[in-house]
C-alpha positions in Angstrom: 122.9 124.5 129.3 123.9 122.3 126.4 122.8 118.7 126.1 126.3 117.3 126.8 126.4 119.5 129.9 123.0 118.2 131.1 124.0 114.6 130.5 127.2 115.1 132.6 125.2 116.7 135.4 122.6 113.8 135.4 125.4 111.2 135.4 127.1 113.0 138.3 123.8 113.0 140.3 123.3 109.3 139.6 126.8 108.5 140.6 126.4 110.5 143.8 123.2 108.7 144.7 124.8 105.3 144.1 127.8 106.3 146.2 125.5 107.4 149.0 123.6 104.1 149.0 126.8 102.0 149.0 128.7 104.1 151.5 126.3 103.2 154.4 125.1 105.7 157.0 127.5 108.4 158.3 127.0 110.1 161.6 128.6 112.6 164.0 130.8 110.7 166.5 132.6 112.4 169.4 134.8 109.5 170.1 135.9 108.8 166.5 138.6 110.0 164.2 137.6 113.2 162.4 134.4 113.1 164.6 132.7 111.0 162.0 131.6 107.3 162.0 130.0 105.0 159.6 127.6 102.1 160.1 125.6 99.8 157.8 122.8 101.3 155.7 120.2 99.8 158.0 122.0 101.1 161.1 121.3 104.4 162.9 122.8 107.6 164.1 122.7 107.9 167.9 122.3 111.1 169.8 121.9 111.3 173.6 122.2 113.5 176.6 122.3 112.3 180.2 122.9 113.8 183.6 126.4 113.2 185.0 127.4 114.9 188.3 124.4 117.2 187.8 125.5 118.4 184.3 124.2 117.4 180.9 126.6 115.2 179.0 126.0 114.8 175.3 127.1 111.6 173.4 126.9 111.1 169.6 127.8 107.9 167.8 126.8 105.2 165.3 124.6 102.2 166.1 125.0 98.9 164.2 121.8 97.0 163.0 122.3 94.5 165.9 122.4 97.3 168.4 118.9 98.4 167.3 117.3 95.0 168.1 116.7 95.6 171.8 115.6 99.3 171.4 117.5 100.0 174.6 119.7 102.6 172.9 116.8 104.6 171.6 114.8 104.6 174.9 114.7 107.7 177.0 114.3 108.0 180.7 112.4 111.0 182.0 114.6 113.5 183.8 117.6 111.2 183.5 118.5 110.8 179.8 117.2 111.6 176.4 118.1 109.4 173.5 117.3 109.7 169.8 118.0 107.3 166.9 117.8 108.7 163.4 118.5 107.2 159.9 119.9 109.9 157.6 123.5 111.1 157.2 124.6 113.3 160.0 121.1 113.5 161.4 122.5 113.4 164.9 124.3 116.7 164.4 122.2 118.5 167.0 122.6 118.9 170.8 119.8 117.5 172.8 118.8 118.9 176.2 116.9 117.2 179.1 115.0 120.3 179.9 113.3 122.8 177.5 115.4 125.8 176.7 114.2 129.3 176.8 112.0 130.2 173.8 113.9 131.6 170.9 111.8 134.7 170.8 113.0 135.6 174.4 116.7 135.3 173.6 117.0 138.8 172.2 117.5 137.7 168.6 115.4 139.1 165.8 113.6 136.8 163.4 116.0 137.9 160.6 119.0 137.1 162.7 117.6 133.8 163.8 116.9 132.8 160.2 120.4 133.7 159.2 121.9 131.8 162.1 119.9 128.7 161.3 119.8 128.7 157.5 123.3 129.7 156.6 125.1 126.9 158.5 122.5 124.5 157.2 123.2 125.5 153.6 127.0 125.3 154.2 126.6 121.9 155.8 124.7 120.6 152.8 127.4 121.9 150.4 130.1 120.5 152.6 128.5 117.1 152.6 128.2 117.1 148.8 131.8 118.1 148.3 133.1 115.7 150.9 131.1 112.6 149.8 134.0 111.0 147.8 136.6 111.9 150.4 134.5 110.4 153.1 134.4 107.0 151.3 138.1 106.5 152.1 137.7 107.0 155.9 136.1 104.8 158.5 135.3 105.4 162.2 137.5 103.4 164.6 134.4 101.9 166.1 133.2 100.7 162.7 136.5 99.0 162.0 136.6 97.3 165.4 132.9 96.2 165.2 133.5 94.6 161.8 136.6 92.8 162.9 135.3 91.4 166.3 131.8 92.0 167.7 133.0 91.2 171.2 135.9 93.7 171.4 135.5 96.6 173.9 134.3 99.9 172.6 136.7 102.8 172.5 135.4 105.2 175.1 138.5 106.2 176.9 137.0 109.7 177.4 134.3 108.1 179.6 136.2 105.6 181.8 139.9 105.6 182.8 141.8 102.3 182.6 142.7 102.3 186.3 139.2 102.3 187.7 138.0 99.2 189.7 134.5 98.1 190.5 134.5 100.0 193.8 135.3 103.2 191.9 132.6 102.6 189.3 129.9 101.9 191.9 131.0 105.0 193.9 130.6 107.0 190.7 127.1 105.6 190.2 126.0 106.4 193.7 127.4 110.0 193.7 126.5 111.0 190.1 123.9 113.7 189.6 121.2 111.3 188.5 122.1 108.4 190.8 120.8 106.0 188.1 123.9 104.3 186.9 126.8 104.7 184.4 126.4 106.1 180.9 125.4 103.7 178.2 128.8 103.5 176.4 130.6 102.8 179.7 128.1 100.0 180.4 128.8 98.5 176.9 132.5 98.8 177.4 132.4 96.9 180.7 130.0 94.2 179.4 132.1 93.5 176.3 135.4 93.1 178.3 134.0 90.5 180.7 135.4 87.0 180.5 132.9 84.3 181.6 134.3 81.8 184.1 131.6 79.3 185.2 127.9 78.8 185.6 126.7 79.5 189.1 122.9 79.3 188.7 120.0 78.6 186.3 116.4 79.8 186.3 113.4 80.3 184.0 115.0 83.5 182.6 118.3 81.8 181.6 121.6 81.4 183.4 123.8 83.2 185.9 127.6 83.1 185.3 130.6 84.2 187.4 132.7 86.5 185.2 136.0 88.4 185.4 136.4 92.1 184.7 139.9 93.5 185.2 140.6 90.7 187.6 137.5 91.2 189.7 134.5 88.8 190.0 131.2 89.9 188.6 127.8 88.2 188.2 126.4 88.0 184.7 122.8 87.2 184.3 122.2 86.0 180.7 118.6 86.1 179.5 117.3 84.1 176.6 116.3 86.2 173.6 112.6 85.2 174.1 112.7 86.8 177.6 113.8 90.2 176.3 111.0 92.0 178.1 112.2 90.7 181.5 115.8 91.7 180.7 114.8 95.2 179.6 112.5 95.7 182.6 115.1 94.6 185.2 117.7 96.8 183.6 115.3 99.7 183.6 114.3 99.2 187.3 118.0 98.9 188.4 118.7 102.3 186.8 115.9 104.0 188.6 117.0 107.3 190.1 118.4 107.0 193.6 117.7 103.2 193.8 121.3 102.3 194.8 121.5 101.1 198.4 123.8 98.8 200.4 121.0 96.2 200.7 119.9 96.1 197.0 122.1 94.2 194.6 124.7 96.5 193.0 123.9 96.9 189.3 126.9 97.5 187.0 125.9 97.2 183.3 123.4 95.9 180.7 124.1 95.0 177.1 122.7 93.0 174.2 125.5 90.9 172.5 124.9 89.5 169.0 127.3 86.7 168.1 125.8 86.3 164.6 123.5 83.3 165.4 121.6 84.6 168.4 121.4 87.6 170.8 122.5 87.3 174.4 121.0 89.7 176.8 123.4 90.5 179.7 122.8 92.0 183.1 126.0 92.5 185.0 126.0 93.0 188.8 128.1 92.6 191.9 129.2 89.0 192.7 128.5 87.5 196.1 130.2 84.2 196.6 127.8 82.9 199.3 125.0 82.9 196.7 121.4 83.2 197.7 119.9 83.1 201.2 118.3 79.9 200.2 121.7 78.3 199.4 123.3 79.8 202.5 120.7 78.5 205.0 120.9 75.1 203.4 124.6 75.0 204.2 124.9 76.9 207.4 123.1 77.7 210.7 123.3 81.3 211.9 123.9 82.8 215.3 121.4 85.1 216.9 123.6 88.1 215.9 123.9 86.7 212.4 120.1 86.3 212.1 119.5 89.9 213.2 122.0 91.2 210.7 120.5 89.3 207.8 116.9 90.1 208.8 117.7 93.8 209.2 119.5 93.9 205.8 116.5 92.4 204.0 114.0 94.7 205.8 116.3 97.8 205.1 116.5 96.9 201.4 112.7 96.4 201.1 112.0 99.7 203.1 114.2 101.6 200.6 112.4 100.0 197.6 109.0 100.9 199.1 110.0 104.4 200.0 109.2 107.3 197.7 111.8 110.2 197.7 110.2 113.5 196.7 112.2 116.0 194.5 113.4 116.7 191.0 115.9 113.9 191.5 113.5 111.8 193.6 112.9 108.1 193.6 109.5 106.5 192.9 108.1 103.9 195.3 108.8 100.4 194.1 107.2 97.1 195.0 109.3 93.9 194.4 106.5 91.3 193.8 108.8 88.3 194.1 110.4 88.4 197.6 111.8 84.9 198.5 115.0 83.4 199.9 116.3 82.7 196.4 116.0 86.4 195.5 118.1 87.5 198.5 121.9 87.2 198.2 124.3 87.0 201.2 127.4 89.3 201.2 130.8 88.4 202.5 130.3 90.5 205.6 127.1 88.6 206.6 124.7 91.3 205.3 122.1 90.6 202.6 121.0 92.3 199.4 117.7 92.0 197.5 118.0 90.9 193.9 115.9 90.0 190.8 113.8 93.1 190.2 112.3 91.9 186.9 108.7 91.8 188.3 108.9 95.1 190.2 106.3 97.8 189.8 106.9 101.6 190.1 104.4 104.2 191.4 104.2 107.7 190.2 102.4 109.5 193.0 101.9 112.7 191.1 99.6 110.9 188.5 98.8 107.8 190.7 100.1 105.7 187.7 101.3 102.2 188.5 103.9 101.0 186.0 103.3 97.3 185.8 105.7 95.2 183.6 104.3 93.8 180.4 105.9 90.4 180.7 104.0 87.1 181.4 105.9 86.0 184.5 104.1 85.8 187.8 105.6 85.6 191.3 106.5 82.4 193.1 103.4 80.6 194.1 104.7 79.4 197.5 105.2 83.0 198.6 102.1 84.6 197.2 99.9 86.6 199.5 96.3 85.3 200.0 94.8 88.3 198.1 96.9 87.3 195.1 95.9 83.6 195.4 92.2 84.3 195.5 92.5 87.2 193.0 91.0 89.8 195.3 94.0 92.1 195.2 93.2 95.7 194.1 95.6 96.2 191.2 94.8 99.9 191.1 96.1 100.5 194.6 99.9 100.6 194.9 99.7 99.8 198.6 98.3 96.4 197.7 101.6 95.4 196.1 103.6 96.6 199.1 101.5 94.6 201.5 102.0 91.5 199.4 105.7 92.0 199.7 105.4 92.2 203.5 103.5 88.9 203.5 106.4 87.3 201.6 109.0 88.9 203.9 107.4 87.2 206.8 107.9 83.8 205.2 111.6 84.6 204.5 112.0 85.5 208.2 110.5 82.2 209.1 113.1 80.4 207.0 115.9 82.4 208.5 114.8 82.0 212.2 114.5 78.2 211.8 118.2 78.1 211.1 119.1 80.3 214.1 121.2 78.3 216.6 120.3 79.1 220.2 121.7 77.0 223.1 122.6 74.3 220.6 119.0 74.1 219.3 118.2 74.7 215.6 116.1 73.1 212.9 116.8 71.8 209.4 116.2 74.2 206.6 112.7 74.0 205.0 110.7 76.1 202.6 107.4 77.7 203.9 104.5 75.2 203.9 106.8 72.3 203.2 104.6 70.0 205.3 101.3 71.2 203.7 101.8 71.4 199.9 103.8 69.5 197.3 107.4 70.5 196.4 106.1 72.3 193.3 102.6 73.5 194.4 100.0 74.8 192.1 98.0 78.0 192.7 95.0 75.8 193.8 97.2 74.0 196.3 98.4 77.2 197.9 94.9 78.8 197.7 93.4 75.9 199.6 96.0 76.1 202.4 96.5 79.8 202.7 93.0 81.2 201.9 90.5 78.5 202.8 92.3 76.8 205.7 94.1 80.1 206.7 97.2 78.1 207.7 100.6 79.6 208.2 104.1 78.1 208.9 104.4 76.7 212.4 106.2 78.8 215.1 108.2 76.3 217.3 107.5 76.5 221.1 111.3 76.5 221.7 111.4 80.1 220.3 109.6 81.3 223.5 112.8 80.6 225.5 114.8 83.1 223.4 113.6 86.7 223.6 114.9 87.6 220.1 113.3 84.5 218.5 110.0 85.2 220.4 110.0 88.8 218.9 110.8 87.4 215.5 107.8 85.0 215.7 105.5 87.8 216.7 106.9 89.9 213.8 106.2 87.1 211.3 102.5 86.8 212.4 102.1 90.6 211.9 103.6 90.3 208.4 101.4 87.5 207.2 97.9 88.6 208.4 95.1 87.5 206.1 93.8 91.1 206.3 96.4 92.9 204.1 95.9 96.5 205.6 96.6 95.1 209.1 100.2 94.0 208.1 103.2 96.0 209.2 104.9 98.4 206.8 108.5 97.7 205.7 109.7 100.7 207.7 108.0 99.4 210.9 109.5 95.9 210.3 113.0 97.5 209.9 112.6 99.5 213.1 111.4 96.4 215.1 114.3 94.3 213.8 116.9 97.0 214.6 115.7 96.9 218.2 116.5 93.2 218.5 120.2 93.9 218.8 119.4 96.0 221.9 117.5 93.1 223.4 120.5 90.8 222.6 122.9 93.3 224.2 120.8 93.5 227.4 120.6 89.7 227.7 124.3 89.4 227.3 
């Protein structure tokens, strides 16, 4: 080759390299024009596969640099989804599978045929990329254009969610899908980015809770501060556990991290319940005997479902809540209750006896802590210990509920457990002294003896808050006992 020819080749290669650097990162995108999208050079190509209605559904797209901050999009969930983020042009041009495929050697292909099938398309792809590099500079993915114009506009995933669907339809889809673990990631992002916040309805150590509107329907949006990212990620992960959905566990809708340029908001979207928490509800209203039974049975049923392990390939691990209290129970319009706030929950893998404990620094609520937690004698290597601590807290919630039960015109003012024994914001030492050393428990009023249902509730509470943890009832036993109270009520009537 002559010198001028070499110089032209070197100049072409340099120009090609510069063009690649300035063009950003190009990826395969199923939802985009020409099936190609482009993101910033420090973005990523996203490749995923998830179970929907028992079938594997592959999704390929671009991720912006802000999407990578939370690492949610790159995190896989065993037996539910597999996600991969990569950082070279078109590196997501492969189809992932949840389960290993049959070895190539068993497929009937010879090694020569396999080599030809693999190498020839790869070479053609490389040539095609080189030839199309300049043409590709003139095209942009619809997602890339939208993202640069307005970070808060909904994503274009019409293939995944029809415009006419309401929340009821979406929740039904979640509960009947093959995995039972929630909607696909792109649908969650679409929902979250089309919500209009209306008003603040609560605040806590994690951040704020807002009432929002999505397609005219109310939703609850829990917004975590960026420093509490671990709690946000953990709670979203727990809510998307296989087969977790239950009528007495707060209905999860979506999770998303939203970057407005100055800071990152971490959103957790769930069903909205206008009555608020059981704490708020009991402060405002008394409940009838029937209403108390419905609320108590709802909480017991939700906790029993959390604690229960479902065996199978699409099974559910046993989960302990670790922060049961009246503020973490919400009251539905129909008078039933749902358990919320799963940020501290632990999961148990019975096959390996592994206890998945969250890596955040939050602890439970001191007023509701079981004695073995207060005196630090709890066996953290035994999952049953966490379930028994939940039962202790459940007994205290039942006490709050029963105090507000109106029977023959008698009821008491709402109070928190141990209101007469510790300060309004007790320390661990305050609670340890009362619960562990003095072995005191909330007072059971004598008037409850005149009502068979309240008498049984009082007995049930005592069996929940035994100092000896193994002697406490199981959540399933509590549920069965409470379910029998309606029979007692019917007999008395």
